[in-house]
ZAPA-403221 format. One line per field, with one value per residue: chain; x negated, y, z negated of N, C-alpha, C in turn; residue number from 1. Coordinates in Angstrom, 2 decimals. Atoms other than C-alpha are relative to their C-alpha. Last residue first. Layout:
# residues N
mol	[A;...];
nx	[X;...];
ny	[Y;...];
nz	[Z;...];
cax	[X;...];
cay	[Y;...];
caz	[Z;...];
cx	[X;...];
cy	[Y;...];
cz	[Z;...];
seq	[NUM;...];
This chain:
# residues 240
mol	[A;A;A;A;A;A;A;A;A;A;A;A;A;A;A;A;A;A;A;A;A;A;A;A;A;A;A;A;A;A;A;A;A;A;A;A;A;A;A;A;A;A;A;A;A;A;A;A;A;A;A;A;A;A;A;A;A;A;A;A;A;A;A;A;A;A;A;A;A;A;A;A;A;A;A;A;A;A;A;A;A;A;A;A;A;A;A;A;A;A;A;A;A;A;A;A;A;A;A;A;A;A;A;A;A;A;A;A;A;A;A;A;A;A;A;A;A;A;A;A;A;A;A;A;A;A;A;A;A;A;A;A;A;A;A;A;A;A;A;A;A;A;A;A;A;A;A;A;A;A;A;A;A;A;A;A;A;A;A;A;A;A;A;A;A;A;A;A;A;A;A;A;A;A;A;A;A;A;A;A;A;A;A;A;A;A;A;A;A;A;A;A;A;A;A;A;A;A;A;A;A;A;A;A;A;A;A;A;A;A;A;A;A;A;A;A;A;A;A;A;A;A;A;A;A;A;A;A;A;A;A;A;A;A;A;A;A;A;A;A];
nx	[-0.16;-1.39;-0.42;-1.06;-1.30;-0.39;-0.94;-0.95;0.02;-1.30;-0.90;-1.25;-1.12;0.39;-1.21;-0.62;-0.33;1.19;1.25;1.21;1.04;1.37;1.03;1.31;-0.12;0.11;-1.30;-0.81;0.33;-0.61;-1.45;-0.47;-0.76;0.96;-0.19;1.28;0.20;1.37;0.62;1.22;1.21;0.94;0.39;-1.13;-1.05;0.59;0.06;-1.36;-0.46;0.68;-0.59;-1.30;0.28;0.44;-1.16;-0.86;0.71;-0.20;-1.42;-0.32;0.05;-1.26;-0.24;1.20;-0.38;-1.21;-0.16;1.31;-0.09;1.34;0.22;0.77;0.17;1.27;-0.26;0.32;-1.00;-0.96;0.72;0.64;-1.06;-0.37;1.10;-0.14;-1.16;0.46;0.86;-0.89;-0.65;0.97;0.97;-0.15;-1.11;0.36;0.93;1.36;1.02;0.27;0.49;1.11;-0.50;-0.89;0.19;-0.77;0.88;0.62;-0.98;-0.07;1.24;-0.06;-0.97;0.67;0.95;-0.74;-0.62;1.08;0.44;-1.12;-0.26;-0.91;-1.38;-0.91;-0.52;1.12;0.30;-0.92;0.50;1.19;-0.23;-0.25;1.22;0.89;-0.53;0.22;-0.85;-1.00;-1.11;-0.50;0.07;-1.22;0.18;-1.32;-0.26;-0.03;1.27;-0.33;1.06;-0.42;0.67;-0.03;-1.22;-1.22;-0.15;-0.16;-1.40;-0.82;0.15;-0.80;-1.40;-0.29;0.48;-0.97;-0.19;1.14;-0.26;1.17;0.75;0.84;-0.85;-1.38;-1.10;-1.26;-1.20;-1.23;0.01;1.32;1.02;0.23;1.41;0.71;0.66;-0.69;-1.38;0.03;0.28;-1.23;-0.94;0.48;-0.44;-1.46;-0.45;-0.12;1.02;0.34;0.69;1.44;0.68;1.44;0.78;1.25;0.18;0.82;-0.78;-1.16;-1.16;-1.15;-1.26;-1.24;-1.08;-1.31;-0.53;1.03;-0.65;-1.28;-0.88;-1.00;-1.17;-1.23;-0.13;1.24;0.94;1.40;0.21;1.20;0.06;1.04;0.12;1.42;0.87;1.42;1.00;1.41;-0.05;0.02;1.31;0.89;-0.18;-0.09;0.79;-0.85];
ny	[0.13;-0.16;1.10;0.82;-0.69;-0.41;0.94;-0.95;-0.09;0.22;-1.15;0.70;-0.80;-1.41;-0.77;-0.74;0.87;0.66;-0.32;0.72;-0.04;0.18;0.27;-0.20;-1.07;0.43;0.54;-1.02;-0.09;1.15;-0.14;-0.99;-1.09;-0.97;-0.51;-0.40;-0.01;-0.48;0.21;-0.78;0.81;-0.38;1.21;0.89;-0.65;-0.40;1.20;0.33;-1.02;0.24;1.19;-0.43;-0.78;0.91;0.79;-0.85;-0.25;1.17;0.04;-1.03;-1.35;-0.56;0.57;-0.03;-0.64;0.61;-0.56;-0.29;-0.14;-0.40;0.33;-0.93;-1.25;-0.25;-1.08;0.57;1.03;-0.44;-0.42;1.19;0.80;-0.71;0.22;1.38;0.01;-0.53;0.99;1.01;-0.57;-0.16;-1.06;-1.25;-0.75;-0.32;-1.13;0.37;-0.29;1.20;1.11;0.61;0.47;1.14;1.00;-0.32;-0.68;-1.14;-1.09;-0.46;-0.74;-1.29;-0.84;-0.41;-1.06;-1.18;-0.58;-0.48;-1.28;-0.94;-0.49;0.84;-0.47;1.14;-0.12;0.23;1.43;0.65;-0.11;0.78;1.05;-0.69;-0.67;1.04;0.48;-1.00;-1.19;0.13;0.78;-0.49;1.22;0.80;1.38;0.61;0.96;-0.66;-0.18;-0.35;-0.43;0.15;-0.85;-1.41;-0.49;0.59;-0.43;-1.45;-0.26;0.41;-1.05;-1.14;0.31;-0.09;1.15;0.93;1.11;0.91;0.98;0.11;1.26;0.04;-0.11;0.04;0.40;-0.28;0.78;-0.70;-0.54;0.39;-1.03;-0.32;-0.16;0.66;1.20;1.19;-0.07;0.24;1.42;0.73;-0.29;0.78;1.38;0.12;0.74;-0.92;0.25;1.41;0.60;-0.15;-0.36;-0.10;0.38;-0.71;0.14;-0.97;-0.88;0.67;0.25;0.07;0.49;-0.23;0.03;-0.60;-0.49;-0.47;-0.84;-0.34;-0.27;-1.03;-0.19;0.22;-1.06;-0.64;-0.29;0.14;1.12;0.03;1.18;-0.03;1.14;0.04;-0.61;0.29;-0.93;0.36;1.26;-0.18;0.14;-0.97;-1.29;-0.98;-1.21;-1.19];
nz	[1.46;0.42;0.88;-0.59;0.02;-1.35;-0.61;-0.60;-1.45;-0.63;0.02;0.31;0.48;-0.14;-0.31;1.11;1.11;0.56;-0.68;0.39;-1.04;0.48;-1.00;0.60;1.00;1.40;0.38;0.65;1.43;0.66;-0.07;0.96;-0.61;-0.52;-1.36;-0.57;-1.44;-0.16;-1.31;-0.20;-0.09;1.06;0.71;0.24;0.79;1.27;0.83;0.43;0.93;1.27;0.61;0.52;1.20;1.05;0.42;0.84;1.26;0.87;0.34;0.99;-0.56;-0.50;-1.33;-0.85;-1.27;-0.56;-1.35;-0.57;-1.45;-0.40;-1.40;-0.82;0.73;0.69;0.97;1.31;0.32;1.01;1.20;0.56;0.62;1.24;0.95;0.48;0.89;1.27;0.65;0.58;1.17;1.06;-0.25;0.73;-0.60;-1.38;0.03;0.39;-1.00;-0.79;0.84;-0.74;-1.29;0.18;-1.06;-1.19;-0.95;0.66;-0.01;-1.38;-0.28;0.69;-0.74;-1.24;0.34;0.42;-1.19;-0.86;0.56;-0.06;-1.35;-0.78;0.11;0.18;1.37;0.91;-0.10;0.93;1.37;0.29;1.01;1.28;0.42;0.52;1.27;1.05;-0.05;1.07;-0.54;-1.29;-0.79;-0.10;0.53;0.20;-1.07;-1.30;-0.69;-1.38;-0.89;-1.39;-0.99;0.40;0.64;-0.56;-1.40;0.00;0.38;-1.15;-1.02;0.44;-0.17;-1.43;-0.75;-0.56;0.94;-0.11;-1.05;-0.86;0.09;1.18;1.19;-0.49;0.87;-0.68;0.29;0.35;1.35;0.50;0.18;1.41;0.32;-1.09;0.54;-0.47;0.46;1.45;0.21;-0.28;1.08;1.15;-0.24;0.12;1.17;1.14;1.00;0.10;-1.15;0.08;-1.24;0.18;-1.17;-0.25;-1.45;-0.74;-0.85;-0.59;0.85;-0.91;0.57;-0.73;0.98;-0.28;1.28;0.93;1.00;-0.62;1.14;-0.33;0.87;-0.77;-1.01;-0.42;1.08;-0.33;-0.91;-0.83;-0.85;-1.04;-0.92;-0.41;1.00;-0.20;0.49;-0.17;-0.73;-1.46;-0.61;0.61;-0.67;1.08;-0.10;0.00];
cax	[7.82;7.09;3.43;3.22;1.40;-1.54;-2.40;-5.47;-7.07;-7.58;-11.27;-14.01;-17.36;-20.84;-20.06;-23.44;-24.96;-26.74;-23.64;-20.03;-17.07;-14.00;-10.62;-7.49;-3.84;-4.21;-2.95;-6.06;-8.28;-6.55;-7.35;-10.93;-11.61;-14.41;-12.06;-12.01;-8.62;-7.75;-4.00;-2.24;1.26;4.12;6.48;8.43;5.79;2.85;5.00;5.86;2.21;1.16;3.81;2.63;-0.90;0.25;2.24;-0.71;-3.01;-0.46;-0.45;-4.24;-4.98;-5.62;-8.65;-10.06;-6.66;-7.01;-10.65;-10.87;-7.60;-7.50;-3.88;-3.58;-1.28;-0.16;3.45;2.48;4.31;2.33;-0.77;1.32;3.50;0.34;-0.92;2.48;2.26;-1.26;0.02;2.82;0.29;-1.82;1.20;2.89;3.37;-0.03;0.80;3.78;7.28;9.89;9.89;10.09;13.52;12.35;9.48;10.11;7.34;9.78;11.85;8.73;8.19;11.82;11.61;8.45;10.17;13.15;11.01;8.83;11.85;13.33;10.02;8.97;6.01;2.78;0.67;-1.33;1.95;2.84;-0.27;0.92;4.47;3.46;1.90;4.95;7.26;5.12;4.99;1.98;-0.02;-2.45;-2.96;-3.43;-6.77;-5.67;-9.18;-9.50;-8.63;-5.81;-6.26;-3.82;-5.08;-3.10;-2.04;-4.49;-7.49;-7.02;-6.50;-9.82;-11.52;-10.09;-11.42;-14.87;-14.87;-14.28;-16.91;-18.04;-14.54;-15.12;-11.67;-10.28;-7.40;-9.96;-13.50;-16.62;-19.79;-23.35;-26.24;-26.58;-22.85;-20.87;-19.31;-15.97;-14.13;-11.94;-13.06;-16.67;-16.07;-14.44;-17.47;-19.79;-17.64;-18.02;-21.75;-23.30;-24.59;-22.57;-21.65;-19.08;-15.39;-13.26;-9.51;-7.32;-3.71;-3.41;-0.48;-2.39;-5.50;-8.88;-11.81;-15.36;-18.95;-21.65;-25.24;-26.61;-24.60;-26.07;-29.62;-31.55;-34.73;-36.98;-40.10;-39.63;-36.34;-33.22;-29.78;-29.04;-25.72;-25.60;-22.55;-22.96;-19.46;-16.93;-13.30;-10.30;-6.59;-7.23;-6.16;-3.10;-0.75;-2.13;-1.36;0.00];
cay	[21.70;21.06;21.63;24.07;26.78;24.48;24.42;26.46;23.79;24.42;24.21;21.71;22.89;21.54;18.06;16.36;13.67;16.04;18.16;17.30;19.66;18.81;20.24;20.17;20.43;18.45;19.57;21.72;18.73;18.13;21.64;21.39;18.20;15.87;13.85;11.70;11.65;10.76;10.48;10.03;8.60;10.76;8.87;11.79;14.51;12.39;10.79;14.22;15.29;11.99;12.44;15.98;14.60;11.88;14.36;16.77;14.03;12.93;16.45;16.80;13.48;10.41;8.17;10.16;10.88;8.42;9.44;7.15;7.25;5.94;5.84;5.83;4.32;1.61;0.66;-2.62;-1.46;1.80;0.53;-1.42;1.65;3.70;1.13;1.17;4.97;4.61;2.30;4.77;7.56;5.41;4.38;1.03;-1.96;-3.53;-3.33;-5.60;-4.13;-5.86;-3.20;-0.30;0.95;1.13;3.37;6.63;6.32;5.56;3.31;1.18;0.99;0.04;-2.68;-4.06;-4.09;-6.05;-8.56;-9.25;-9.53;-12.22;-13.99;-14.32;-12.24;-14.23;-11.08;-12.12;-12.40;-8.94;-7.51;-9.02;-7.66;-4.45;-6.41;-8.68;-5.70;-4.07;-7.17;-9.46;-9.80;-6.97;-7.64;-4.12;-2.66;1.01;2.02;5.19;3.35;3.45;1.65;1.29;0.68;-0.58;-4.14;-5.79;-3.57;-4.07;-7.80;-8.01;-6.02;-8.41;-11.38;-9.86;-9.34;-5.84;-4.18;-2.04;-0.53;1.19;1.82;5.33;5.06;3.96;4.94;5.03;5.23;6.37;4.79;2.62;2.96;-0.01;-0.67;-1.66;-0.86;1.56;4.59;3.56;3.26;6.71;8.26;6.55;8.00;11.51;11.29;13.91;11.36;12.78;16.38;17.24;16.96;15.30;15.78;15.79;14.98;14.35;12.29;10.75;12.82;12.64;13.75;14.11;14.22;13.35;12.70;12.35;10.33;8.90;9.01;7.34;5.42;4.56;6.08;3.84;1.97;1.32;2.72;4.91;5.78;8.18;8.78;11.21;10.37;9.75;9.70;8.13;8.21;10.88;9.78;11.06;9.24;5.91;3.41;0.00];
caz	[19.38;23.08;23.84;26.74;24.80;24.08;20.39;19.58;17.41;13.69;12.83;12.04;13.44;14.17;12.87;13.06;15.25;17.62;18.20;17.34;17.55;15.47;16.48;14.33;15.30;18.52;21.93;22.10;22.78;26.12;27.34;26.09;28.03;26.96;24.76;21.62;19.90;16.31;15.75;12.41;12.75;11.53;13.89;15.34;15.03;16.15;18.83;20.22;20.32;21.88;24.59;25.31;25.63;28.05;30.16;30.23;31.48;34.09;35.57;35.40;37.11;34.99;34.37;31.43;29.88;26.97;26.35;23.28;21.33;17.75;16.54;12.76;10.14;12.55;13.35;15.10;18.25;18.35;20.16;22.69;23.27;23.87;26.39;28.11;28.32;29.74;32.44;33.25;33.72;36.01;38.06;37.50;39.82;39.06;35.35;36.00;36.03;33.86;31.12;33.56;32.43;28.82;29.90;28.03;25.44;22.61;24.86;25.38;21.62;21.01;23.66;22.04;18.64;19.98;21.87;18.84;16.56;18.82;19.47;15.85;14.64;14.42;13.98;17.05;18.96;17.66;19.33;22.67;22.70;24.50;27.36;27.51;27.87;30.54;32.73;32.94;36.15;35.35;31.63;30.29;29.20;29.77;31.00;28.93;25.76;23.20;19.85;16.95;13.42;10.42;11.21;13.63;12.93;9.19;9.65;11.53;8.78;6.19;8.14;8.45;4.69;3.36;1.15;4.08;4.19;0.83;-0.63;-1.29;1.17;3.76;2.78;4.96;2.86;3.44;5.31;8.40;9.00;10.30;13.71;15.23;12.00;13.98;11.97;12.53;16.28;16.34;14.64;17.12;19.91;18.47;17.79;20.09;22.59;25.46;24.71;22.04;21.28;18.61;18.43;15.36;14.58;10.83;9.50;6.59;6.00;7.69;5.54;6.87;5.64;8.17;7.07;10.64;13.14;16.36;15.00;17.80;16.98;19.93;18.35;15.32;15.23;17.27;16.48;13.49;11.89;8.95;6.77;3.88;2.59;5.36;4.24;5.89;4.99;2.38;-1.10;-2.94;-0.53;-1.75;0.99;0.00];
cx	[1.33;0.09;1.41;0.34;1.12;1.43;0.48;0.99;0.98;-0.14;1.37;1.03;1.22;1.09;-0.38;1.30;0.63;0.32;-1.14;-1.19;-1.26;-0.95;-1.38;-1.05;-1.35;0.20;0.02;1.45;0.94;-0.22;0.71;1.52;0.60;0.71;-1.14;0.25;-1.42;-0.36;-1.39;-0.58;-1.19;-1.22;-0.92;-0.36;1.10;1.06;-0.58;0.01;1.39;0.43;-0.65;0.70;1.28;-0.25;-0.38;1.21;0.84;-0.68;0.29;1.46;0.52;-0.20;1.25;0.21;-1.13;0.46;1.27;0.16;-1.33;-0.05;-1.37;-0.16;-0.70;0.02;-1.26;0.24;-0.26;0.91;0.96;-0.74;-0.58;1.10;0.29;-1.08;0.23;1.15;-0.45;-0.80;0.92;0.62;-0.97;-1.06;0.24;1.07;-0.37;-0.88;-1.37;-1.02;-0.38;-0.51;-1.09;0.48;0.88;-0.13;0.69;-0.89;-0.62;1.01;-0.01;-1.22;0.10;0.91;-0.74;-0.95;0.71;0.57;-1.07;-0.40;1.11;0.42;0.88;1.44;0.98;0.42;-1.11;-0.13;0.89;-0.55;-1.29;0.20;0.17;-1.34;-0.93;0.45;-0.21;0.86;1.12;1.24;0.73;-0.27;1.30;-0.08;1.28;0.46;0.19;-1.32;0.55;-1.07;0.56;-0.60;0.05;1.26;1.33;0.21;0.30;1.48;0.86;-0.10;0.90;1.47;0.32;-0.71;0.97;0.12;-1.13;0.23;-1.13;-0.80;-0.81;0.91;1.32;1.12;1.16;1.18;1.32;-0.16;-1.32;-1.05;-0.12;-1.51;-0.65;-0.58;0.76;1.40;-0.04;-0.19;1.29;0.93;-0.47;0.50;1.49;0.49;0.09;-1.15;-0.26;-0.65;-1.50;-0.64;-1.47;-0.67;-1.25;0.07;-0.79;0.78;1.07;1.20;1.08;1.18;1.29;0.95;1.34;0.66;-1.02;0.86;1.33;0.91;0.88;1.26;1.29;0.23;-1.25;-0.88;-1.48;0.00;-1.21;0.07;-1.06;-0.28;-1.45;-0.78;-1.39;-0.87;-1.42;0.08;0.07;-1.40;-0.91;0.03;0.22;-0.88];
cy	[-0.64;-0.23;0.27;-1.23;-0.86;0.54;0.53;-0.82;1.08;0.15;-0.38;1.09;-0.88;0.93;1.47;0.66;0.67;-0.79;-0.67;0.50;-0.65;0.05;-0.07;-0.45;0.41;1.19;-0.46;-0.42;0.95;0.06;-1.15;0.10;0.93;1.28;0.94;0.46;0.42;-0.21;0.60;-0.34;0.94;-0.91;0.27;-1.17;-0.99;0.62;0.31;-1.23;-0.29;1.02;-0.27;-1.16;0.54;0.77;-0.93;-0.77;0.84;0.20;-1.17;-0.04;1.00;1.36;0.57;-0.51;-0.03;0.61;-0.53;0.43;0.46;-0.01;0.57;-0.56;1.05;1.30;0.32;1.00;-0.64;-1.13;0.34;0.35;-1.24;-0.75;0.68;-0.30;-1.41;0.09;0.51;-1.09;-0.98;0.56;0.09;1.01;1.35;0.84;0.45;1.25;-0.46;0.23;-1.23;-1.26;-0.62;-0.57;-1.23;-1.01;0.23;0.79;1.28;1.14;0.52;0.84;1.38;0.89;0.51;1.17;1.32;0.73;0.64;1.37;1.06;0.66;-0.88;0.43;-1.12;0.14;-0.35;-1.52;-0.71;0.16;-0.64;-1.02;0.65;0.58;-1.02;-0.50;0.89;1.26;-0.22;-0.73;0.26;-1.28;-0.79;-1.40;-0.80;-0.95;0.67;0.35;0.31;0.60;-0.28;0.96;1.51;0.69;-0.46;0.53;1.49;0.25;-0.32;1.16;1.17;-0.27;0.21;-1.18;-1.05;-1.19;-1.02;-1.11;-0.01;-1.28;-0.21;-0.04;0.02;-0.57;0.48;-0.94;0.71;0.44;-0.60;1.08;0.35;0.09;-0.82;-1.30;-1.27;0.03;-0.36;-1.50;-0.80;0.18;-0.93;-1.43;-0.25;-0.69;0.86;-0.18;-1.48;-0.64;0.09;0.24;0.21;-0.53;0.80;-0.28;1.07;1.02;-0.79;-0.41;0.07;-0.58;0.42;-0.18;0.73;0.65;0.32;0.86;0.49;0.16;1.14;0.25;-0.11;1.12;0.65;0.32;-0.05;-1.24;0.11;-1.31;0.27;-1.16;-0.21;0.72;-0.52;1.07;-0.55;-1.37;0.40;-0.04;1.07;1.39;0.89;1.24];
cz	[-0.33;-1.49;-0.47;-0.83;0.53;-0.01;1.34;0.81;0.45;1.52;0.53;-0.23;-0.19;-0.50;-0.02;0.46;-1.20;-1.28;-0.75;0.81;-0.55;1.19;-0.66;1.00;-0.57;-0.93;-1.45;-0.23;-0.73;-1.51;-0.73;-0.01;-1.05;0.46;0.38;1.44;0.33;1.46;-0.01;1.36;0.17;-0.04;-1.19;-0.91;-0.39;-0.90;-1.37;-0.91;-0.54;-1.05;-1.36;-0.70;-0.62;-1.29;-1.15;-0.50;-0.94;-1.35;-0.95;-0.43;-1.03;0.63;0.66;1.41;1.01;1.32;0.68;1.46;0.57;1.53;0.39;1.40;0.86;-0.78;-0.82;-1.14;-1.37;-0.51;-1.13;-1.30;-0.67;-0.73;-1.33;-1.03;-0.57;-1.00;-1.37;-0.72;-0.69;-1.27;-1.16;0.41;-0.67;0.70;1.41;0.01;-0.51;1.11;0.80;-0.70;0.86;1.31;-0.18;1.14;1.35;0.96;-0.56;0.15;1.43;0.31;-0.64;0.84;1.23;-0.28;-0.34;1.22;0.88;-0.53;0.04;1.30;0.90;-0.30;-0.33;-1.47;-0.97;0.06;-1.03;-1.42;-0.52;-1.12;-1.37;-0.44;-0.64;-1.36;-1.22;-0.03;-1.01;0.49;1.31;0.80;-0.05;-0.61;-0.13;1.10;1.35;0.69;1.40;0.90;1.38;1.02;-0.22;-0.52;0.56;1.41;-0.03;-0.29;1.22;0.97;-0.40;0.26;1.48;0.68;0.54;-0.96;0.10;1.03;1.02;-0.17;-1.28;-1.21;0.76;-0.86;0.86;-0.09;-0.25;-1.45;-0.46;-0.12;-1.48;-0.19;1.10;-0.50;0.37;-0.57;-1.49;-0.24;0.19;-1.19;-1.12;0.21;-0.09;-1.26;-1.23;-0.99;-0.21;1.21;-0.25;1.36;-0.31;1.25;0.32;1.50;0.72;0.83;0.75;-0.82;1.07;-0.77;0.70;-1.18;0.17;-1.22;-1.08;-0.91;0.56;-1.21;0.49;-0.83;0.79;0.98;0.57;-1.19;0.35;0.88;0.91;0.78;1.06;0.94;0.41;-1.08;0.33;-0.64;0.19;0.66;1.47;0.62;-0.57;0.62;-1.21;0.00];
seq	[240;239;238;237;236;235;234;233;232;231;230;229;228;227;226;225;224;223;222;221;220;219;218;217;216;215;214;213;212;211;210;209;208;207;206;205;204;203;202;201;200;199;198;197;196;195;194;193;192;191;190;189;188;187;186;185;184;183;182;181;180;179;178;177;176;175;174;173;172;171;170;169;168;167;166;165;164;163;162;161;160;159;158;157;156;155;154;153;152;151;150;149;148;147;146;145;144;143;142;141;140;139;138;137;136;135;134;133;132;131;130;129;128;127;126;125;124;123;122;121;120;119;118;117;116;115;114;113;112;111;110;109;108;107;106;105;104;103;102;101;100;99;98;97;96;95;94;93;92;91;90;89;88;87;86;85;84;83;82;81;80;79;78;77;76;75;74;73;72;71;70;69;68;67;66;65;64;63;62;61;60;59;58;57;56;55;54;53;52;51;50;49;48;47;46;45;44;43;42;41;40;39;38;37;36;35;34;33;32;31;30;29;28;27;26;25;24;23;22;21;20;19;18;17;16;15;14;13;12;11;10;9;8;7;6;5;4;3;2;1];
């Protein structure tokens, strides 16, 4: 059970190094960060600045070299591999640039997949997947395979798949990177609406300033450190 008094995530003096000696790369350098339940934040910075490493640590896909990553006040590093896997399965939702849908499987079945891993019964699984597709405006495309969907529709299916487990946080890595500008804005508007309607925390990595400004909070990374942490200038076309 989440403790509302604790931040959702907290980094305490987190450093992440790769390699050693002259080849050592310090991807994160003594980073301190708090992400609260229901936050919507974006992370920007040049390649190698640390933003993707930060996202990987939040997603339990990597571990810090030094420092502590806390989830609801608990040190994630103390979790067993099985507990980390359960955490990713039940509390974290992932959206990637490349969609990662099964090409010959229809939208509904793609969205159902995380619930299969949770061993949810078929009837409930189908019902929850339909609700998630309706939430992203694709209920009428449930029987279309990924190959029959546009790029924007594929990303909506990917978002529905991430949300179907009712996670505490949605971790989105360049979710508009493969989309044109119109589809990118549609996806970001959708994320903004879902954030308000579902009160799910969203952490977004992006290279695009316009996309970053759909969030409420903007972190800028440089050389493994958080250079700034400020309110984002919310895009004027976000529907409130």
